[in-house]
C-alpha atoms as a printed R data frame, in Angstrom:
    type eleno elety resid chain resno       x       y       z
1   ATOM     1    CA   UNK     A     1  -9.713 -31.122  12.003
2   ATOM     2    CA   UNK     A     2 -12.546 -28.685  13.558
3   ATOM     3    CA   UNK     A     3 -12.793 -25.486  11.949
4   ATOM     4    CA   UNK     A     4 -12.243 -22.082  13.926
5   ATOM     5    CA   UNK     A     5 -15.052 -19.625  14.511
6   ATOM     6    CA   UNK     A     6 -13.695 -17.758  11.460
7   ATOM     7    CA   UNK     A     7 -13.579 -20.238   9.043
8   ATOM     8    CA   UNK     A     8 -17.784 -21.154  10.062
9   ATOM     9    CA   UNK     A     9 -18.636 -17.563   9.059
10  ATOM    10    CA   UNK     A    10 -20.631 -17.391   5.764
11  ATOM    11    CA   UNK     A    11 -21.787 -20.626   5.985
12  ATOM    12    CA   UNK     A    12 -20.215 -23.499   3.516
13  ATOM    13    CA   UNK     A    13 -21.800 -22.007   0.210
14  ATOM    14    CA   UNK     A    14 -20.145 -18.663   1.058
15  ATOM    15    CA   UNK     A    15 -16.633 -20.264   2.193
16  ATOM    16    CA   UNK     A    16 -16.111 -22.124  -1.062
17  ATOM    17    CA   UNK     A    17 -16.760 -18.667  -3.200
18  ATOM    18    CA   UNK     A    18 -14.523 -17.063  -0.675
19  ATOM    19    CA   UNK     A    19 -11.825 -19.691  -1.014
20  ATOM    20    CA   UNK     A    20 -11.770 -18.556  -4.805
21  ATOM    21    CA   UNK     A    21 -10.319 -15.189  -3.639
22  ATOM    22    CA   UNK     A    22  -6.531 -16.594  -3.908
23  ATOM    23    CA   UNK     A    23  -4.643 -12.771  -3.970
24  ATOM    24    CA   UNK     A    24  -4.930  -9.498  -1.721
25  ATOM    25    CA   UNK     A    25  -6.000  -7.385  -4.806
26  ATOM    26    CA   UNK     A    26  -7.109  -7.436  -8.333
27  ATOM    27    CA   UNK     A    27  -6.727  -5.484 -11.492
28  ATOM    28    CA   UNK     A    28  -9.992  -4.146 -12.959
29  ATOM    29    CA   UNK     A    29 -10.286  -6.982 -15.559
30  ATOM    30    CA   UNK     A    30  -9.388  -9.879 -13.121
31  ATOM    31    CA   UNK     A    31 -11.811  -8.538 -10.050
32  ATOM    32    CA   UNK     A    32 -14.784  -8.001 -12.686
33  ATOM    33    CA   UNK     A    33 -14.025 -11.516 -14.039
34  ATOM    34    CA   UNK     A    34 -13.878 -13.056 -10.722
35  ATOM    35    CA   UNK     A    35 -17.222 -11.381  -9.684
36  ATOM    36    CA   UNK     A    36 -19.067 -13.722 -11.995
37  ATOM    37    CA   UNK     A    37 -18.012 -16.657 -10.296
38  ATOM    38    CA   UNK     A    38 -18.298 -15.757  -6.569
39  ATOM    39    CA   UNK     A    39 -22.071 -14.837  -6.464
40  ATOM    40    CA   UNK     A    40 -23.284 -17.191  -3.598
41  ATOM    41    CA   UNK     A    41 -27.380 -16.563  -4.647
42  ATOM    42    CA   UNK     A    42 -29.805 -18.066  -7.065
43  ATOM    43    CA   UNK     A    43 -31.195 -14.410  -8.337
44  ATOM    44    CA   UNK     A    44 -29.169 -11.970 -10.685
45  ATOM    45    CA   UNK     A    45 -27.559 -10.024  -8.191
46  ATOM    46    CA   UNK     A    46 -26.523  -6.417  -8.171
47  ATOM    47    CA   UNK     A    47 -22.552  -5.379  -8.117
48  ATOM    48    CA   UNK     A    48 -21.360  -3.305  -5.787
49  ATOM    49    CA   UNK     A    49 -18.369  -0.589  -5.784
50  ATOM    50    CA   UNK     A    50 -16.875   0.910  -2.377
51  ATOM    51    CA   UNK     A    51 -14.538   3.791  -2.533
52  ATOM    52    CA   UNK     A    52 -12.766   4.733   0.655
53  ATOM    53    CA   UNK     A    53 -11.810   8.657   0.121
54  ATOM    54    CA   UNK     A    54  -9.130   9.769   1.732
55  ATOM    55    CA   UNK     A    55 -10.734  13.046   2.954
56  ATOM    56    CA   UNK     A    56 -11.202  15.092   6.069
57  ATOM    57    CA   UNK     A    57 -14.266  14.407   7.531
58  ATOM    58    CA   UNK     A    58 -14.558  17.044   9.437
59  ATOM    59    CA   UNK     A    59 -14.070  19.451   6.674
60  ATOM    60    CA   UNK     A    60 -17.006  19.916   4.751
61  ATOM    61    CA   UNK     A    61 -15.106  21.156   1.543
62  ATOM    62    CA   UNK     A    62 -14.238  17.754   1.183
63  ATOM    63    CA   UNK     A    63 -16.987  16.357   0.507
64  ATOM    64    CA   UNK     A    64 -17.327  13.977  -2.968
65  ATOM    65    CA   UNK     A    65 -20.252  13.824  -4.564
66  ATOM    66    CA   UNK     A    66 -21.463  13.653  -8.340
67  ATOM    67    CA   UNK     A    67 -23.446  11.899 -10.919
68  ATOM    68    CA   UNK     A    68 -22.262   9.612 -13.889
69  ATOM    69    CA   UNK     A    69 -24.164   8.318 -16.578
70  ATOM    70    CA   UNK     A    70 -22.891   4.237 -16.396
71  ATOM    71    CA   UNK     A    71 -22.719   3.520 -20.783
72  ATOM    72    CA   UNK     A    72 -24.495  -0.227 -19.663
73  ATOM    73    CA   UNK     A    73 -26.925   1.165 -17.001
74  ATOM    74    CA   UNK     A    74 -27.252  -0.265 -13.450
75  ATOM    75    CA   UNK     A    75 -29.986  -3.086 -14.710
76  ATOM    76    CA   UNK     A    76 -32.422  -1.828 -12.728
77  ATOM    77    CA   UNK     A    77 -35.651  -0.180 -13.491
78  ATOM    78    CA   UNK     A    78 -36.351   3.201 -12.027
79  ATOM    79    CA   UNK     A    79 -39.522   4.878 -11.056
80  ATOM    80    CA   UNK     A    80 -39.151   8.611 -11.634
81  ATOM    81    CA   UNK     A    81 -41.639  10.888 -10.035
82  ATOM    82    CA   UNK     A    82 -41.416  13.967 -12.609
83  ATOM    83    CA   UNK     A    83 -42.658  17.682 -10.829
84  ATOM    84    CA   UNK     A    84 -43.197  19.508 -14.176
85  ATOM    85    CA   UNK     A    85 -45.167  22.265 -15.038
86  ATOM    86    CA   UNK     A    86 -48.642  21.729 -17.636
87  ATOM    87    CA   UNK     A    87 -46.460  22.415 -20.715
88  ATOM    88    CA   UNK     A    88 -43.781  19.505 -20.229
89  ATOM    89    CA   UNK     A    89 -45.894  16.917 -19.036
90  ATOM    90    CA   UNK     A    90 -45.948  15.423 -22.391
91  ATOM    91    CA   UNK     A    91 -42.170  15.614 -22.746
92  ATOM    92    CA   UNK     A    92 -41.587  13.992 -19.026
93  ATOM    93    CA   UNK     A    93 -44.205  11.358 -20.122
94  ATOM    94    CA   UNK     A    94 -42.480  10.486 -23.784
95  ATOM    95    CA   UNK     A    95 -38.982  10.303 -21.228
96  ATOM    96    CA   UNK     A    96 -40.146   7.475 -19.299
97  ATOM    97    CA   UNK     A    97 -41.108   9.239 -16.500
98  ATOM    98    CA   UNK     A    98 -43.944   7.260 -14.028
99  ATOM    99    CA   UNK     A    99 -45.469   9.651 -12.233
100 ATOM   100    CA   UNK     A   100 -45.893  13.313 -13.560
101 ATOM   101    CA   UNK     A   101 -47.681  16.666 -12.283
102 ATOM   102    CA   UNK     A   102 -47.552  19.726  -9.848
103 ATOM   103    CA   UNK     A   103 -49.310  20.399  -6.917
104 ATOM   104    CA   UNK     A   104 -51.440  17.422  -7.601
105 ATOM   105    CA   UNK     A   105 -48.646  15.176  -7.371
106 ATOM   106    CA   UNK     A   106 -47.373  17.045  -4.320
107 ATOM   107    CA   UNK     A   107 -50.812  16.401  -2.740
108 ATOM   108    CA   UNK     A   108 -50.841  12.924  -3.733
109 ATOM   109    CA   UNK     A   109 -47.048  12.591  -1.751
110 ATOM   110    CA   UNK     A   110 -48.873  14.362   1.142
111 ATOM   111    CA   UNK     A   111 -51.273  11.660   1.420
112 ATOM   112    CA   UNK     A   112 -48.732   8.784   1.990
113 ATOM   113    CA   UNK     A   113 -48.196   7.810  -1.801
114 ATOM   114    CA   UNK     A   114 -44.263   6.613  -2.412
115 ATOM   115    CA   UNK     A   115 -44.581   4.764  -5.429
116 ATOM   116    CA   UNK     A   116 -41.464   6.241  -6.986
117 ATOM   117    CA   UNK     A   117 -37.492   5.451  -6.809
118 ATOM   118    CA   UNK     A   118 -36.280   9.386  -8.046
119 ATOM   119    CA   UNK     A   119 -37.681  12.899  -8.249
120 ATOM   120    CA   UNK     A   120 -36.831  15.402 -11.012
121 ATOM   121    CA   UNK     A   121 -37.829  19.056 -10.610
122 ATOM   122    CA   UNK     A   122 -38.517  22.167 -12.638
123 ATOM   123    CA   UNK     A   123 -36.705  25.089 -10.221
124 ATOM   124    CA   UNK     A   124 -40.079  26.901 -10.443
125 ATOM   125    CA   UNK     A   125 -41.816  24.108  -8.464
126 ATOM   126    CA   UNK     A   126 -38.933  23.685  -5.714
127 ATOM   127    CA   UNK     A   127 -40.873  26.432  -3.639
128 ATOM   128    CA   UNK     A   128 -43.984  24.287  -3.457
129 ATOM   129    CA   UNK     A   129 -41.549  21.322  -3.031
130 ATOM   130    CA   UNK     A   130 -40.515  22.483   0.387
131 ATOM   131    CA   UNK     A   131 -43.316  21.113   2.229
132 ATOM   132    CA   UNK     A   132 -42.188  17.629   1.580
133 ATOM   133    CA   UNK     A   133 -38.691  18.198   2.754
134 ATOM   134    CA   UNK     A   134 -39.542  16.268   5.683
135 ATOM   135    CA   UNK     A   135 -40.800  13.099   3.690
136 ATOM   136    CA   UNK     A   136 -38.400  13.214   0.970
137 ATOM   137    CA   UNK     A   137 -35.290  14.369   2.453
138 ATOM   138    CA   UNK     A   138 -34.589  11.499   4.908
139 ATOM   139    CA   UNK     A   139 -35.272   8.999   2.341
140 ATOM   140    CA   UNK     A   140 -33.012  10.557   0.021
141 ATOM   141    CA   UNK     A   141 -35.188  11.638  -2.527
142 ATOM   142    CA   UNK     A   142 -35.727  15.374  -2.713
143 ATOM   143    CA   UNK     A   143 -34.547  16.662  -5.767
144 ATOM   144    CA   UNK     A   144 -31.138  18.544  -5.692
145 ATOM   145    CA   UNK     A   145 -29.226  21.158  -8.025
146 ATOM   146    CA   UNK     A   146 -26.414  19.080  -6.459
147 ATOM   147    CA   UNK     A   147 -27.340  15.486  -7.637
148 ATOM   148    CA   UNK     A   148 -28.487  17.350 -10.962
149 ATOM   149    CA   UNK     A   149 -32.268  16.679 -10.321
150 ATOM   150    CA   UNK     A   150 -33.516  20.084 -10.699
151 ATOM   151    CA   UNK     A   151 -33.382  21.153 -14.334
152 ATOM   152    CA   UNK     A   152 -35.727  23.539 -16.555
153 ATOM   153    CA   UNK     A   153 -34.756  20.731 -19.125
154 ATOM   154    CA   UNK     A   154 -36.778  17.683 -17.241
155 ATOM   155    CA   UNK     A   155 -37.248  15.136 -20.165
156 ATOM   156    CA   UNK     A   156 -33.411  15.329 -20.904
157 ATOM   157    CA   UNK     A   157 -32.880  14.763 -17.147
158 ATOM   158    CA   UNK     A   158 -35.264  11.883 -16.864
159 ATOM   159    CA   UNK     A   159 -33.930  10.245 -20.409
160 ATOM   160    CA   UNK     A   160 -30.464  10.229 -18.770
161 ATOM   161    CA   UNK     A   161 -31.773   8.458 -15.523
162 ATOM   162    CA   UNK     A   162 -33.814   6.100 -17.132
163 ATOM   163    CA   UNK     A   163 -30.431   5.313 -19.378
164 ATOM   164    CA   UNK     A   164 -28.377   4.606 -16.540
165 ATOM   165    CA   UNK     A   165 -27.230   8.145 -14.770
166 ATOM   166    CA   UNK     A   166 -26.648   7.664 -11.171
167 ATOM   167    CA   UNK     A   167 -25.873   9.513  -8.117
168 ATOM   168    CA   UNK     A   168 -22.957   9.039  -6.134
169 ATOM   169    CA   UNK     A   169 -22.149  10.781  -2.593
170 ATOM   170    CA   UNK     A   170 -19.364  10.180   0.246
171 ATOM   171    CA   UNK     A   171 -21.276   9.282   3.505
172 ATOM   172    CA   UNK     A   172 -20.071  10.213   6.890
173 ATOM   173    CA   UNK     A   173 -17.320   7.074   7.248
174 ATOM   174    CA   UNK     A   174 -15.664   8.784   3.605
175 ATOM   175    CA   UNK     A   175 -17.302   5.688   1.946
176 ATOM   176    CA   UNK     A   176 -18.609   5.753  -1.361
177 ATOM   177    CA   UNK     A   177 -21.209   3.011  -2.169
178 ATOM   178    CA   UNK     A   178 -22.291   2.235  -5.757
179 ATOM   179    CA   UNK     A   179 -24.557  -0.384  -7.802
180 ATOM   180    CA   UNK     A   180 -22.820  -0.552 -11.435
181 ATOM   181    CA   UNK     A   181 -24.862  -3.304 -12.822
182 ATOM   182    CA   UNK     A   182 -26.255  -6.593 -12.455
183 ATOM   183    CA   UNK     A   183 -23.942  -9.909 -12.582
184 ATOM   184    CA   UNK     A   184 -25.795 -10.995 -15.791
185 ATOM   185    CA   UNK     A   185 -24.425  -8.177 -18.105
186 ATOM   186    CA   UNK     A   186 -21.140 -10.061 -17.879
187 ATOM   187    CA   UNK     A   187 -17.565  -9.094 -17.749
188 ATOM   188    CA   UNK     A   188 -17.154  -6.651 -20.713
189 ATOM   189    CA   UNK     A   189 -19.954  -4.658 -19.948
190 ATOM   190    CA   UNK     A   190 -19.232  -4.405 -16.052
191 ATOM   191    CA   UNK     A   191 -15.619  -3.677 -16.752
192 ATOM   192    CA   UNK     A   192 -17.015  -1.052 -18.746
193 ATOM   193    CA   UNK     A   193 -19.321   0.528 -16.310
194 ATOM   194    CA   UNK     A   194 -16.383   0.332 -13.512
195 ATOM   195    CA   UNK     A   195 -14.166   1.780 -15.398
196 ATOM   196    CA   UNK     A   196 -16.495   4.648 -16.119
197 ATOM   197    CA   UNK     A   197 -17.530   4.875 -12.615
198 ATOM   198    CA   UNK     A   198 -13.634   5.030 -11.296
199 ATOM   199    CA   UNK     A   199 -13.210   7.857 -13.640
200 ATOM   200    CA   UNK     A   200 -16.170  10.015 -12.811
201 ATOM   201    CA   UNK     A   201 -15.371   9.480  -8.936
202 ATOM   202    CA   UNK     A   202 -11.631  10.637  -9.838
203 ATOM   203    CA   UNK     A   203 -13.254  13.631 -11.489
204 ATOM   204    CA   UNK     A   204 -15.144  14.201  -8.638
205 ATOM   205    CA   UNK     A   205 -12.071  15.015  -6.790
206 ATOM   206    CA   UNK     A   206 -12.465  18.471  -4.542
207 ATOM   207    CA   UNK     A   207  -8.774  20.357  -4.749
208 ATOM   208    CA   UNK     A   208  -8.700  20.573  -0.919
209 ATOM   209    CA   UNK     A   209  -8.094  16.729  -0.408
210 ATOM   210    CA   UNK     A   210  -4.399  16.588  -0.818
211 ATOM   211    CA   UNK     A   211  -2.321  13.217  -0.470
212 ATOM   212    CA   UNK     A   212  -3.927  10.225  -1.686
213 ATOM   213    CA   UNK     A   213  -7.053  10.382  -2.794
214 ATOM   214    CA   UNK     A   214  -9.004   6.911  -3.552
215 ATOM   215    CA   UNK     A   215  -7.617   4.768  -0.754
216 ATOM   216    CA   UNK     A   216  -9.380   1.552  -1.639
217 ATOM   217    CA   UNK     A   217 -11.538   0.079  -3.840
218 ATOM   218    CA   UNK     A   218 -13.553  -3.309  -3.144
219 ATOM   219    CA   UNK     A   219 -16.328  -4.955  -5.198
220 ATOM   220    CA   UNK     A   220 -18.706  -7.281  -4.664
221 ATOM   221    CA   UNK     A   221 -22.032  -9.371  -5.542
222 ATOM   222    CA   UNK     A   222 -24.842  -9.325  -3.539
223 ATOM   223    CA   UNK     A   223 -24.383 -11.546  -0.510
224 ATOM   224    CA   UNK     A   224 -20.751 -12.912  -1.838
225 ATOM   225    CA   UNK     A   225 -17.293 -11.488  -0.623
226 ATOM   226    CA   UNK     A   226 -15.523  -8.747  -1.702
227 ATOM   227    CA   UNK     A   227 -12.417  -8.417  -3.945
228 ATOM   228    CA   UNK     A   228 -10.012  -5.354  -3.626
229 ATOM   229    CA   UNK     A   229  -9.368  -3.479  -6.918
230 ATOM   230    CA   UNK     A   230  -5.738  -2.283  -8.298
231 ATOM   231    CA   UNK     A   231  -6.190   1.144  -8.877
């Protein structure tokens, strides 16, 4: 019997993995266990969580945003650019920053250097960093007090980021997309990371959001089928 167009979607390997998803929604433990079976790629994929938030997108005071340190990190090595004063350079280096400096680092970025994933800055350097807003802003790389990347204790912030601290933020469609590990972490570590992420997003609920807060949660490995998770 010929397959319907919808059955052809994703290719043979994807359909085989999709066939393992037999329930409309899974408890956290079952979902994480199944995640380790439904990857369609040969490399070690990242594992993603997608939260649909019951917010009124027209209301600025209903934006959900925050940070969380995942107990087992994300599995991704981050390159941190630290904008610090000279007396904090050694501290930033010890904490794990890849690029360290003040005006000299700003000039390098003005010249086109972008070899970093996250930026951390001391408050007294934010005025000078304003000239990079058009470069860093569109890429989501501008240090911000809201994301916890502007601090007078840069070493502490850098160390947390190296250990697995991530930022989460609701997009214009009311969705929060987060990476919470690598498939190779295995079930126990992924479960602990996901539960930590869920708690952080629940704790970040604005008081102005009424009714159901998290409308749905789905998880998936890179290029694999998604699973709905019961909250």
